[in-house]
C-alpha positions as CSV (number, residue, x, y, z in Angstrom):
1,M,17.7,-27.1,-8.8
2,S,13.9,-27.0,-9.1
3,S,11.7,-26.7,-6.1
4,E,10.6,-30.3,-6.7
5,D,14.1,-31.4,-5.8
6,E,14.2,-29.5,-2.5
7,S,13.1,-30.6,0.9
8,P,10.1,-29.0,2.5
9,P,12.3,-26.9,4.8
10,Q,14.3,-25.6,1.8
11,V,11.1,-24.7,0.0
12,R,9.7,-22.9,3.1
13,Y,13.0,-21.0,3.4
14,R,12.8,-20.0,-0.3
15,I,9.2,-18.8,0.1
16,A,10.3,-16.7,3.1
17,Q,13.1,-15.2,1.0
18,A,10.8,-14.5,-1.9
19,L,8.4,-12.7,0.4
20,R,11.2,-10.6,1.8
21,A,12.3,-9.8,-1.7
22,L,8.7,-8.8,-2.6
23,L,8.5,-6.5,0.4
24,R,11.8,-4.9,-0.5
25,Q,10.4,-4.1,-3.9
26,A,7.4,-2.2,-2.6
27,P,9.2,1.2,-1.9
28,A,10.7,1.1,-5.4
29,V,7.3,0.3,-7.0
30,H,5.7,3.2,-5.1
31,A,8.4,5.6,-6.1
32,R,8.2,4.6,-9.8
33,L,4.4,4.9,-9.8
34,A,4.5,8.2,-8.0
35,T,6.9,9.6,-10.6
36,R,4.7,8.3,-13.4
37,V,1.6,9.9,-11.9
38,G,3.4,13.1,-11.1
39,V,3.0,13.1,-7.3
40,G,5.1,12.4,-4.3
41,V,5.2,8.9,-2.7
42,T,3.2,10.0,0.3
43,D,0.6,11.6,-2.0
44,L,0.4,8.4,-4.0
45,L,-0.1,6.3,-0.8
46,A,-2.8,8.8,0.2
47,L,-4.6,8.2,-3.1
48,D,-4.2,4.5,-2.6
49,H,-5.9,4.7,0.9
50,V,-8.7,6.9,-0.4
51,T,-9.3,4.7,-3.4
52,S,-9.2,1.4,-1.7
53,D,-10.9,2.0,1.7
54,P,-14.5,0.9,1.7
55,A,-15.6,3.7,4.0
56,P,-15.2,7.3,3.1
57,L,-12.1,8.8,4.7
58,G,-11.7,12.2,6.2
59,V,-8.4,14.0,6.7
60,V,-7.9,12.6,10.2
61,E,-8.5,9.0,9.2
62,L,-6.1,9.5,6.3
63,A,-3.5,11.0,8.6
64,D,-3.9,7.9,10.9
65,R,-3.4,5.5,7.9
66,L,-0.3,7.4,6.7
67,R,1.0,7.9,10.2
68,I,1.4,11.6,9.8
69,R,0.0,14.6,11.7
70,S,-3.4,15.9,10.8
71,A,-1.9,19.2,9.8
72,S,0.4,17.4,7.3
73,A,-2.5,15.4,5.9
74,T,-4.4,18.7,5.4
75,V,-1.5,20.1,3.4
76,L,-1.3,16.8,1.4
77,V,-5.0,16.9,0.7
78,D,-4.8,20.5,-0.4
79,R,-2.0,19.6,-2.8
80,L,-3.8,16.7,-4.3
81,A,-7.0,18.8,-4.7
82,A,-5.0,21.5,-6.4
83,T,-3.6,19.0,-8.9
84,G,-7.0,17.6,-9.6
85,H,-6.4,14.2,-8.1
86,L,-8.7,14.5,-5.0
87,Q,-11.9,16.2,-4.1
88,R,-13.6,17.0,-0.8
89,L,-17.3,16.1,-0.7
90,P,-19.8,16.3,2.1
91,H,-19.5,13.3,4.4
92,P,-22.5,10.9,3.8
93,H,-23.4,10.6,7.5
94,D,-21.9,13.6,9.2
95,R,-22.7,17.1,7.8
96,R,-19.9,18.7,9.8
97,R,-17.2,16.6,8.0
98,T,-16.0,16.2,4.5
99,S,-14.9,12.9,2.9
100,L,-12.1,12.5,0.4
101,H,-12.7,11.1,-3.0
102,P,-10.3,10.5,-5.9
103,T,-11.2,12.2,-9.2
104,A,-11.8,10.4,-12.4
105,S,-8.5,11.8,-13.7
106,A,-6.7,10.4,-10.7
107,H,-8.0,6.9,-11.5
108,E,-7.1,7.4,-15.1
109,D,-3.5,8.6,-14.3
110,V,-2.9,5.7,-11.9
111,L,-4.3,3.1,-14.2
112,A,-2.2,4.4,-17.1
113,A,0.9,4.4,-15.0
114,L,0.2,0.9,-13.7
115,G,-0.7,-0.5,-17.1
116,P,2.6,-2.4,-17.8
117,L,2.7,-3.9,-14.3
118,I,-1.0,-4.9,-14.4
119,R,-0.4,-6.6,-17.8
120,D,2.6,-8.5,-16.4
121,L,0.7,-9.6,-13.3
122,T,-2.3,-10.6,-15.3
123,D,-0.2,-12.8,-17.5
124,I,1.4,-14.4,-14.5
125,T,-2.0,-15.1,-12.8
126,D,-3.6,-16.3,-16.0
127,S,-0.8,-18.9,-16.3
128,L,-1.8,-20.5,-13.0
129,E,-4.0,-23.7,-12.9
130,P,-7.3,-23.1,-11.0
131,D,-6.3,-25.2,-8.0
132,T,-2.9,-23.5,-7.8
133,A,-4.5,-20.1,-8.2
134,R,-6.8,-20.8,-5.2
135,A,-3.8,-22.0,-3.1
136,V,-1.8,-18.9,-4.0
137,L,-4.8,-16.7,-3.1
138,E,-5.3,-18.4,0.3
139,F,-1.6,-18.1,1.0
140,L,-1.4,-14.4,0.1
141,D,-4.6,-13.7,2.1
142,R,-2.9,-15.3,5.2
143,V,0.3,-13.4,4.5
144,N,-1.6,-10.2,4.3
145,V,-3.3,-10.8,7.6
146,A,0.0,-11.5,9.2
147,L,1.5,-8.2,7.7
148,E,-1.5,-6.2,8.9
149,R,-1.3,-7.7,12.4
150,F,2.4,-6.9,12.6
151,A,1.9,-3.3,11.3
152,R,-0.8,-2.7,13.9
153,S,1.0,-4.3,16.8
154,D,2.4,-2.5,19.8
155,P,6.1,-1.7,19.0
156,G,7.0,-2.6,22.6
157,P,9.2,-0.6,25.0
158,D,11.7,1.9,23.6
159,R,15.1,0.4,23.1
160,P,18.1,2.0,24.8
161,R,20.2,4.1,22.6
162,E,23.2,2.3,21.0
163,T,25.5,5.3,21.5
164,P,25.6,7.6,24.4
165,P,24.1,11.1,23.9
166,R,26.4,13.9,23.1
167,P,27.3,16.2,26.1
């Protein structure tokens, strides 16, 4: 059955299912990419944050984004610096701080590892008609906003334990 034969509620349901499947793939993609780059998954996520954030990040900001302790982020940064993936440079606005920057070799390693995926995704996006591409982009932007809002939301009150504590 093609989506043209489905009712609007059926199509919306299939879109929701496709988004869920996409989100389930993210950990596996991160793990594969980390293996190809030769770092751990958390290290890879750190490189992603440092690379994609428009403002220079320090260790504390990186810890916040990864939701780890500052001490753990310091160890992670030391490890990435030792492998030549990250460098500490003077912060552009605060002489007391350093900012984290990926090295050229980190960019090269990640791009080489992502090459096959980038080619596949480029082929898919190139196949879209311009109006469809704009609609997909608007949809994905809205989905991304919803995901960010959810990720930053208050988790709410602690839930009671399902099982009683051991004596």
